[in-house]
N, CA, C and O of each residue as an XYZ file, in Angstrom:
676
protein
N     117.563   -142.213     37.833
C     118.664   -142.085     36.954
C     119.784   -142.887     37.544
O     120.500   -142.430     38.435
N     119.921   -144.034     37.062
C     120.927   -144.968     37.475
C     122.223   -144.966     36.587
O     123.225   -145.599     36.919
N     122.149   -144.263     35.505
C     123.343   -144.159     34.656
C     123.495   -142.767     34.183
O     122.524   -142.050     33.942
N     124.828   -142.364     34.044
C     125.117   -141.080     33.505
C     126.247   -141.221     32.430
O     127.083   -142.123     32.483
N     126.216   -140.302     31.487
C     127.233   -140.221     30.376
C     128.051   -139.017     30.665
O     127.516   -137.925     30.856
N     129.354   -139.192     30.703
C     130.312   -138.080     30.766
C     130.630   -137.784     29.262
O     131.242   -138.602     28.574
N     130.210   -136.632     28.800
C     130.264   -136.289     27.358
C     130.983   -135.010     27.052
O     131.141   -134.148     27.915
N     131.408   -134.890     25.853
C     132.084   -133.680     25.306
C     133.093   -134.007     24.195
O     133.278   -135.178     23.862
N     133.702   -133.058     23.657
C     134.665   -133.283     22.614
C     135.910   -133.886     23.159
O     136.153   -133.864     24.365
N     136.703   -134.425     22.275
C     138.018   -135.027     22.658
C     138.827   -134.016     23.442
O     138.870   -132.835     23.098
N     139.452   -134.475     24.470
C     140.315   -133.603     25.329
C     139.569   -132.948     26.475
O     140.196   -132.265     27.285
N     138.299   -133.117     26.578
C     137.560   -132.410     27.645
C     137.753   -133.068     28.995
O     137.452   -132.473     30.030
N     138.256   -134.298     28.989
C     138.538   -134.941     30.302
C     137.525   -136.047     30.727
O     137.444   -136.415     31.899
N     136.774   -136.549     29.753
C     135.743   -137.522     30.027
C     136.208   -138.689     30.813
O     135.579   -139.037     31.812
N     137.300   -139.329     30.411
C     137.768   -140.570     31.152
C     138.202   -140.209     32.554
O     137.850   -140.870     33.531
N     139.016   -139.085     32.629
C     139.559   -138.751     33.953
C     138.461   -138.403     34.974
O     138.473   -138.829     36.129
N     137.528   -137.611     34.474
C     136.416   -137.225     35.361
C     135.544   -138.434     35.664
O     135.150   -138.591     36.820
N     135.230   -139.255     34.761
C     134.418   -140.506     34.986
C     135.078   -141.383     36.021
O     134.412   -141.871     36.934
N     136.409   -141.599     35.897
C     137.124   -142.397     36.919
C     136.993   -141.801     38.270
O     136.807   -142.555     39.225
N     137.074   -140.513     38.442
C     136.982   -139.787     39.703
C     135.547   -139.939     40.280
O     135.367   -140.112     41.486
N     134.544   -139.869     39.393
C     133.192   -139.970     39.850
C     132.990   -141.460     40.338
O     132.390   -141.667     41.393
N     133.457   -142.437     39.621
C     133.328   -143.814     40.034
C     133.971   -144.077     41.327
O     133.453   -144.860     42.123
N     135.141   -143.430     41.596
C     135.781   -143.608     42.933
C     134.906   -143.102     44.026
O     134.876   -143.681     45.112
N     134.208   -142.063     43.783
C     133.356   -141.383     44.806
C     132.026   -142.202     45.048
O     131.458   -142.235     46.140
N     131.598   -142.846     43.939
C     130.217   -143.384     44.006
C     130.178   -144.933     43.969
O     129.106   -145.538     43.965
N     131.364   -145.546     43.944
C     131.384   -147.083     43.715
C     130.511   -147.476     42.581
O     129.594   -148.285     42.726
N     130.799   -146.897     41.438
C     129.940   -146.995     40.268
C     130.790   -147.782     39.232
O     132.013   -147.648     39.174
N     130.126   -148.563     38.463
C     130.732   -149.292     37.294
C     131.067   -148.381     36.165
O     130.215   -147.598     35.746
N     132.279   -148.441     35.641
C     132.717   -147.559     34.503
C     132.749   -148.233     33.197
O     133.308   -149.324     33.093
N     132.183   -147.656     32.188
C     132.212   -148.167     30.836
C     132.975   -147.017     29.984
O     132.506   -145.892     29.809
N     134.137   -147.437     29.516
C     134.951   -146.493     28.751
C     134.562   -146.664     27.291
O     134.805   -147.692     26.659
N     133.962   -145.631     26.807
C     133.406   -145.629     25.459
C     134.384   -145.877     24.315
O     134.045   -146.442     23.275
N     135.611   -145.425     24.558
C     136.643   -145.569     23.452
C     136.955   -147.023     23.261
O     137.319   -147.452     22.166
N     136.817   -147.781     24.317
C     137.116   -149.260     24.250
C     136.137   -150.026     23.330
O     136.405   -151.169     22.959
N     135.093   -149.442     22.994
C     134.038   -150.119     22.181
C     134.075   -149.634     20.689
O     133.271   -150.086     19.873
N     134.960   -148.767     20.372
C     135.129   -148.379     18.917
C     135.582   -149.563     18.159
O     136.531   -150.220     18.588
N     134.929   -149.913     16.975
C     135.476   -150.972     16.195
C     136.772   -150.609     15.582
O     136.985   -149.410     15.404
N     137.696   -151.500     15.222
C     139.002   -151.196     14.669
C     138.936   -150.253     13.434
O     139.806   -149.394     13.286
N     137.995   -150.387     12.613
C     137.879   -149.459     11.437
C     137.673   -148.002     11.890
O     138.197   -147.105     11.228
N     136.970   -147.728     12.938
C     136.813   -146.342     13.478
C     138.112   -145.894     13.981
O     138.525   -144.770     13.695
N     138.790   -146.710     14.720
C     140.111   -146.303     15.224
C     141.159   -145.976     14.145
O     141.901   -144.995     14.199
N     141.150   -146.895     13.158
C     142.020   -146.643     11.983
C     141.663   -145.304     11.303
O     142.545   -144.521     10.952
N     140.362   -145.064     11.129
C     139.895   -143.833     10.488
C     140.372   -142.602     11.295
O     140.989   -141.686     10.750
N     140.079   -142.609     12.554
C     140.472   -141.402     13.342
C     142.003   -141.291     13.480
O     142.534   -140.180     13.485
N     142.687   -142.373     13.586
C     144.198   -142.356     13.574
C     144.732   -141.742     12.364
O     145.758   -141.063     12.413
N     144.075   -141.949     11.248
C     144.491   -141.355     10.015
C     144.016   -139.835      9.782
O     144.220   -139.221      8.735
N     143.391   -139.344     10.846
C     142.938   -137.993     10.752
C     141.640   -137.701     10.009
O     141.346   -136.574      9.608
N     140.843   -138.841      9.842
C     139.568   -138.743      9.148
C     138.461   -138.763     10.214
O     138.447   -139.627     11.091
N     137.546   -137.805     10.123
C     136.463   -137.663     11.117
C     135.437   -138.816     10.842
O     135.176   -139.180      9.695
N     134.872   -139.366     11.954
C     133.812   -140.284     11.801
C     132.530   -139.675     11.281
O     132.246   -138.505     11.539
N     131.743   -140.464     10.543
C     130.490   -139.988     10.124
C     129.411   -140.537     10.969
O     129.649   -141.431     11.781
N     128.184   -140.014     10.800
C     127.027   -140.546     11.616
C     126.932   -142.088     11.470
O     126.660   -142.803     12.434
N     127.164   -142.561     10.246
C     127.016   -143.980     10.003
C     128.173   -144.774     10.730
O     127.962   -145.888     11.210
N     129.344   -144.181     10.787
C     130.528   -144.722     11.526
C     130.172   -144.879     13.023
O     130.524   -145.858     13.680
N     129.491   -143.906     13.490
C     129.190   -143.849     14.968
C     128.024   -144.709     15.348
O     127.944   -145.118     16.506
N     127.130   -145.006     14.472
C     125.831   -145.599     14.846
C     126.037   -146.930     15.567
O     125.519   -147.126     16.667
N     126.788   -147.842     14.955
C     126.953   -149.149     15.566
C     127.664   -149.027     16.928
O     127.360   -149.757     17.871
N     128.602   -148.098     17.000
C     129.385   -147.883     18.252
C     128.445   -147.429     19.331
O     128.539   -147.930     20.451
N     127.515   -146.482     19.058
C     126.584   -145.998     19.949
C     125.694   -147.065     20.428
O     125.433   -147.193     21.625
N     125.199   -147.874     19.460
C     124.271   -148.968     19.828
C     124.981   -150.026     20.737
O     124.336   -150.600     21.614
N     126.240   -150.272     20.541
C     127.018   -151.141     21.424
C     127.159   -150.590     22.725
O     127.020   -151.313     23.712
N     127.450   -149.244     22.836
C     127.568   -148.615     24.151
C     126.273   -148.600     24.957
O     126.265   -148.751     26.179
N     125.203   -148.415     24.235
C     123.912   -148.373     24.869
C     123.499   -149.732     25.446
O     122.935   -149.859     26.532
N     123.825   -150.720     24.637
C     123.533   -152.132     25.085
C     124.394   -152.547     26.301
O     123.935   -153.184     27.250
N     125.651   -152.146     26.201
C     126.615   -152.459     27.298
C     126.089   -151.782     28.644
O     126.062   -152.422     29.695
N     125.702   -150.543     28.562
C     125.064   -149.867     29.701
C     123.890   -150.546     30.232
O     123.769   -150.784     31.434
N     122.998   -150.872     29.330
C     121.762   -151.558     29.779
C     122.053   -152.937     30.430
O     121.445   -153.313     31.432
N     122.988   -153.655     29.830
C     123.410   -154.990     30.360
C     124.037   -154.813     31.729
O     123.729   -155.591     32.632
N     124.907   -153.822     31.930
C     125.532   -153.601     33.119
C     124.547   -153.194     34.321
O     124.690   -153.579     35.482
N     123.557   -152.379     33.869
C     122.505   -152.089     34.847
C     121.753   -153.189     35.432
O     121.115   -153.041     36.475
N     121.813   -154.394     34.731
C     121.172   -155.585     35.343
C     122.049   -156.135     36.445
O     121.518   -156.872     37.276
N     123.283   -155.866     36.533
C     124.216   -156.434     37.554
C     124.869   -155.322     38.468
O     125.413   -155.608     39.535
N     124.783   -154.098     38.000
C     125.350   -153.013     38.833
C     124.260   -151.975     39.183
O     123.318   -151.702     38.438
N     124.481   -151.441     40.361
C     123.434   -150.416     40.786
C     123.439   -149.203     39.983
O     122.389   -148.645     39.664
N     124.639   -148.760     39.634
C     124.841   -147.553     38.859
C     125.991   -147.676     37.790
O     126.947   -148.429     37.974
N     125.853   -146.918     36.695
C     126.873   -146.970     35.682
C     127.233   -145.542     35.187
O     126.357   -144.704     34.976
N     128.515   -145.305     35.015
C     129.084   -144.225     34.325
C     129.695   -144.621     33.043
O     130.519   -145.532     32.962
N     129.260   -143.894     31.999
C     129.719   -144.165     30.647
C     130.371   -142.943     30.015
O     129.823   -141.841     30.063
N     131.570   -143.150     29.412
C     132.152   -142.126     28.675
C     131.911   -142.207     27.199
O     132.172   -143.224     26.556
N     131.405   -141.111     26.669
C     131.063   -141.073     25.212
C     130.994   -139.641     24.800
O     130.470   -138.818     25.550
N     131.502   -139.300     23.631
C     131.486   -137.931     23.163
C     130.050   -137.447     22.973
O     129.777   -136.274     23.225
N     129.114   -138.309     22.536
C     127.681   -137.980     22.427
C     127.509   -136.597     21.833
O     126.758   -135.798     22.394
N     128.186   -136.259     20.691
C     128.232   -134.856     20.258
C     126.935   -134.412     19.672
O     126.687   -133.206     19.681
N     126.106   -135.229     19.177
C     124.789   -134.757     18.523
C     123.588   -135.284     19.394
O     123.662   -136.273     20.123
N     122.546   -134.549     19.237
C     121.376   -134.977     20.011
C     120.878   -136.355     19.587
O     120.438   -137.137     20.430
N     120.942   -136.663     18.290
C     120.575   -138.023     17.830
C     121.372   -139.099     18.429
O     120.850   -140.194     18.642
N     122.695   -138.847     18.737
C     123.520   -139.812     19.397
C     123.105   -139.987     20.824
O     123.112   -141.108     21.333
N     122.740   -138.908     21.496
C     122.355   -139.003     22.883
C     120.987   -139.734     22.929
O     120.768   -140.530     23.843
N     120.061   -139.487     21.970
C     118.823   -140.142     21.849
C     118.967   -141.689     21.582
O     118.168   -142.492     22.066
N     119.984   -142.049     20.819
C     120.234   -143.448     20.670
C     120.558   -144.139     22.004
O     120.117   -145.254     22.278
N     121.338   -143.436     22.806
C     121.647   -143.911     24.180
C     120.405   -144.000     25.064
O     120.163   -144.986     25.760
N     119.564   -142.819     24.992
C     118.395   -142.786     25.823
C     117.362   -143.813     25.424
O     116.578   -144.241     26.271
N     117.326   -144.238     24.134
C     116.307   -145.187     23.717
C     116.517   -146.559     24.361
O     115.561   -147.309     24.562
N     117.759   -146.880     24.679
C     118.078   -148.170     25.381
C     118.166   -147.970     26.907
O     117.863   -148.885     27.672
N     118.561   -146.828     27.319
C     118.768   -146.658     28.823
C     117.847   -145.402     29.143
O     118.302   -144.261     29.062
N     116.606   -145.647     29.489
C     115.701   -144.510     29.876
C     116.288   -143.856     31.150
O     117.002   -144.471     31.942
N     115.926   -142.544     31.285
C     116.331   -141.745     32.434
C     117.799   -141.536     32.462
O     118.348   -141.300     33.538
N     118.496   -141.607     31.323
C     119.947   -141.386     31.319
C     120.309   -139.943     31.464
O     119.781   -139.058     30.792
N     121.253   -139.735     32.391
C     121.757   -138.422     32.587
C     122.956   -138.137     31.829
O     123.647   -139.082     31.447
N     123.317   -136.817     31.541
C     124.506   -136.434     30.868
C     125.283   -135.339     31.556
O     124.709   -134.313     31.921
N     126.565   -135.528     31.741
C     127.380   -134.431     32.303
C     128.176   -133.926     31.125
O     129.067   -134.613     30.625
N     127.867   -132.770     30.695
C     128.590   -132.091     29.527
C     129.783   -131.265     29.974
O     129.635   -130.229     30.623
N     131.009   -131.758     29.602
C     132.238   -131.032     29.917
C     132.524   -130.101     28.769
O     132.867   -130.508     27.659
N     132.382   -128.953     29.056
C     132.455   -127.894     27.997
C     133.836   -127.189     28.040
O     134.367   -126.870     29.103
N     134.371   -126.970     26.851
C     135.590   -126.224     26.777
C     135.729   -125.644     25.334
O     134.946   -126.010     24.458
N     136.715   -124.747     25.083
C     136.797   -124.094     23.745
C     137.569   -124.970     22.846
O     138.198   -125.919     23.313
N     137.560   -124.713     21.593
C     138.398   -125.453     20.625
C     139.827   -125.327     20.879
O     140.579   -126.282     20.688
N     140.261   -124.140     21.319
C     141.706   -123.950     21.604
C     142.090   -124.736     22.852
O     143.176   -125.316     22.864
N     141.293   -124.794     23.878
C     141.581   -125.614     25.028
C     141.619   -127.071     24.716
O     142.480   -127.789     25.225
N     140.663   -127.561     23.847
C     140.661   -128.932     23.498
C     141.896   -129.301     22.678
O     142.492   -130.352     22.912
N     142.284   -128.472     21.740
C     143.519   -128.668     20.887
C     144.709   -128.730     21.807
O     145.511   -129.653     21.666
N     144.877   -127.856     22.700
C     146.068   -127.877     23.669
C     146.107   -129.156     24.433
O     147.162   -129.782     24.530
N     144.990   -129.571     24.982
C     144.988   -130.811     25.740
C     145.260   -132.007     24.896
O     146.019   -132.867     25.344
N     144.732   -132.148     23.750
C     144.915   -133.332     22.859
C     146.392   -133.344     22.397
O     147.005   -134.407     22.299
N     146.939   -132.184     22.124
C     148.315   -132.084     21.603
C     149.300   -132.616     22.669
O     150.399   -133.045     22.319
N     148.919   -132.594     23.965
C     149.868   -132.999     24.989
C     149.430   -134.344     25.556
O     149.964   -134.756     26.586
N     148.534   -135.013     24.969
C     148.119   -136.340     25.444
C     148.848   -137.426     24.666
O     148.981   -137.375     23.443
N     149.293   -138.364     25.394
C     150.035   -139.468     24.707
C     149.235   -140.773     24.802
O     148.492   -141.015     25.753
N     149.429   -141.608     23.756
C     148.840   -142.990     23.818
C     147.417   -142.982     23.433
O     146.739   -143.948     23.784
N     146.850   -141.998     22.737
C     145.495   -141.908     22.319
C     145.424   -141.759     20.816
O     146.212   -141.035     20.208
N     144.442   -142.474     20.212
C     144.327   -142.497     18.702
C     143.819   -141.162     18.049
O     143.987   -140.943     16.850
N     143.183   -140.270     18.898
C     142.580   -139.175     18.371
C     143.564   -138.011     18.162
O     144.081   -137.471     19.140
N     143.842   -137.601     16.869
C     144.823   -136.546     16.659
C     144.178   -135.157     16.787
O     142.962   -134.993     16.695
N     145.065   -134.159     17.005
C     144.633   -132.795     17.227
C     143.883   -132.270     15.976
O     143.059   -131.362     16.085
N     144.169   -132.839     14.811
C     143.624   -132.325     13.536
C     142.116   -132.608     13.534
O     141.410   -131.979     12.746
N     141.582   -133.501     14.352
C     140.194   -133.791     14.365
C     139.302   -132.926     15.284
O     138.077   -133.045     15.313
N     140.006   -132.042     16.040
C     139.247   -131.234     16.995
C     138.190   -130.345     16.306
O     137.054   -130.211     16.761
N     138.621   -129.763     15.211
C     137.628   -128.828     14.519
C     136.432   -129.594     14.069
O     135.335   -129.045     14.162
N     136.526   -130.831     13.580
C     135.416   -131.599     13.151
C     134.466   -131.925     14.319
O     133.247   -131.976     14.159
N     135.070   -132.143     15.491
C     134.233   -132.425     16.673
C     133.398   -131.250     17.040
O     132.227   -131.414     17.382
N     133.954   -130.055     16.985
C     133.211   -128.836     17.241
C     132.188   -128.587     16.196
O     131.107   -128.085     16.503
N     132.496   -128.933     14.906
C     131.436   -128.734     13.863
C     130.276   -129.684     14.148
O     129.127   -129.312     13.908
N     130.512   -130.837     14.624
C     129.358   -131.814     14.982
C     128.714   -131.523     16.256
O     127.560   -131.909     16.444
N     129.375   -130.857     17.178
C     128.776   -130.635     18.484
C     127.468   -129.910     18.519
O     127.372   -128.785     18.027
N     126.434   -130.532     19.097
C     125.160   -129.896     19.345
C     125.063   -129.914     20.871
O     124.669   -130.947     21.411
N     125.384   -128.872     21.589
C     125.324   -128.832     23.050
C     123.939   -129.205     23.542
O     122.936   -128.758     22.986
N     123.881   -130.031     24.595
C     122.619   -130.527     25.190
C     121.916   -129.442     26.039
O     121.535   -129.738     27.171
N     121.740   -128.290     25.581
C     121.277   -127.145     26.335
C     119.761   -127.247     26.800
O     119.413   -126.847     27.911
N     118.982   -127.741     25.992
C     117.485   -127.841     26.299
C     116.974   -129.262     26.453
O     115.816   -129.562     26.164
N     117.911   -130.174     26.939
C     117.591   -131.541     27.077
C     117.448   -131.814     28.596
O     118.009   -131.116     29.441
N     116.605   -132.946     28.906
C     116.404   -133.304     30.293
C     117.664   -133.917     30.887
O     118.499   -134.439     30.149
N     117.813   -133.865     32.180
C     118.851   -134.560     32.898
C     120.227   -134.312     32.397
O     120.987   -135.239     32.114
N     120.559   -133.007     32.284
C     121.943   -132.566     31.790
C     122.480   -131.615     32.777
O     121.827   -130.675     33.229
N     123.739   -131.904     33.104
C     124.545   -130.981     33.928
C     125.693   -130.448     33.042
O     126.450   -131.237     32.477
N     125.818   -129.157     32.925
C     126.925   -128.555     32.088
C     127.930   -128.065     33.093
O     127.583   -127.408     34.074
N     129.251   -128.406     32.826
C     130.379   -128.072     33.678
C     131.518   -127.557     32.814
O     131.738   -128.049     31.707
N     132.210   -126.609     33.300
C     133.367   -126.057     32.640
C     134.503   -127.127     32.793
O     134.901   -127.428     33.918
N     135.010   -127.685     31.695
C     136.021   -128.710     31.634
C     137.402   -128.196     32.147
O     138.320   -128.984     32.371
N     137.516   -126.896     32.319
C     138.848   -126.399     32.723
C     138.961   -126.373     34.299
O     140.018   -126.063     34.848
N     137.875   -126.696     34.966
C     137.896   -126.760     36.419
C     138.757   -127.983     36.804
O     138.937   -128.880     35.979
N     139.274   -128.034     37.999
C     140.053   -129.200     38.485
C     139.236   -130.424     38.458
O     138.032   -130.343     38.703
N     139.810   -131.588     38.172
C     139.129   -132.835     38.062
C     138.313   -133.159     39.306
O     137.164   -133.592     39.213
N     138.943   -132.936     40.519
C     138.288   -133.181     41.706
C     137.010   -132.400     41.877
O     135.981   -132.952     42.268
N     137.076   -131.107     41.584
C     135.848   -130.322     41.630
C     134.822   -130.769     40.665
O     133.639   -130.795     41.002
N     135.229   -131.139     39.421
C     134.237   -131.582     38.381
C     133.508   -132.928     38.972
O     132.286   -133.074     38.921
N     134.334   -133.818     39.494
C     133.826   -135.058     39.977
C     132.857   -134.876     41.189
O     131.803   -135.503     41.291
N     133.308   -133.960     42.100
C     132.384   -133.602     43.233
C     131.026   -133.007     42.790
O     129.965   -133.404     43.272
N     131.102   -132.041     41.853
C     129.906   -131.423     41.364
C     128.998   -132.471     40.636
O     127.789   -132.520     40.863
N     129.600   -133.272     39.787
C     128.789   -134.251     39.045
C     128.155   -135.319     40.044
O     126.982   -135.683     39.955
N     129.025   -135.769     40.977
C     128.425   -136.758     41.960
C     127.372   -136.150     42.780
O     126.357   -136.807     43.009
N     127.516   -134.900     43.272
C     126.491   -134.265     44.003
C     125.222   -134.061     43.206
O     124.132   -134.252     43.746
N     125.316   -133.688     41.968
C     124.208   -133.486     41.066
C     123.490   -134.849     40.923
O     122.269   -134.936     41.051
N     124.288   -135.916     40.652
C     123.685   -137.231     40.381
C     122.894   -137.700     41.702
O     121.777   -138.214     41.655
N     123.563   -137.475     42.803
C     122.873   -137.854     44.115
C     121.662   -136.987     44.360
O     120.654   -137.473     44.874
N     121.731   -135.733     44.011
C     120.550   -134.814     44.188
C     119.326   -135.219     43.257
O     118.177   -135.370     43.673
N     119.722   -135.367     41.984
C     118.646   -135.777     40.948
C     118.120   -137.129     41.370
O     116.944   -137.431     41.170
N     118.991   -137.954     41.961
C     118.531   -139.242     42.526
C     118.778   -140.371     41.580
O     118.537   -140.260     40.378
N     119.271   -141.486     42.134
C     119.318   -142.738     41.396
C     118.116   -143.528     41.718
O     117.885   -143.933     42.858
N     117.353   -143.744     40.699
C     116.099   -144.522     40.904
C     116.228   -145.996     40.434
O     115.271   -146.764     40.540
């Protein structure tokens, strides 16, 4: 497992935790939000949830970016909401043995965090749609579930230890 996805709903801390993991493991970071096409960002900024069709091209771009980076980097950390199993399978189809760190929190906790976040296109009004779409990866291989309300340092330590234990092949 040379690549992991830090996943969960908006506000769970994907980017912050991923950056902390990368600092601990000297790993290449792919920020999933940077790969959204402008039309997806406009839609979310307007408070409209993305559809499966809206997300498909984005997921394919992320998967290809991860695969490409694995040709030049030993390990990769990718941030992506990966809300549904089919989204995770799209990533797995391109990057075999992909691990997932699921940062779990409640709708209320997510809304509180998003409400106090500045400079991001995702409005608080879309939190409910994210939870409607969420299919937790409970019975899937190579998944670590963590409580997103733990301190970032603890989350990064747990994820890095799990990744090291499971092994990067």
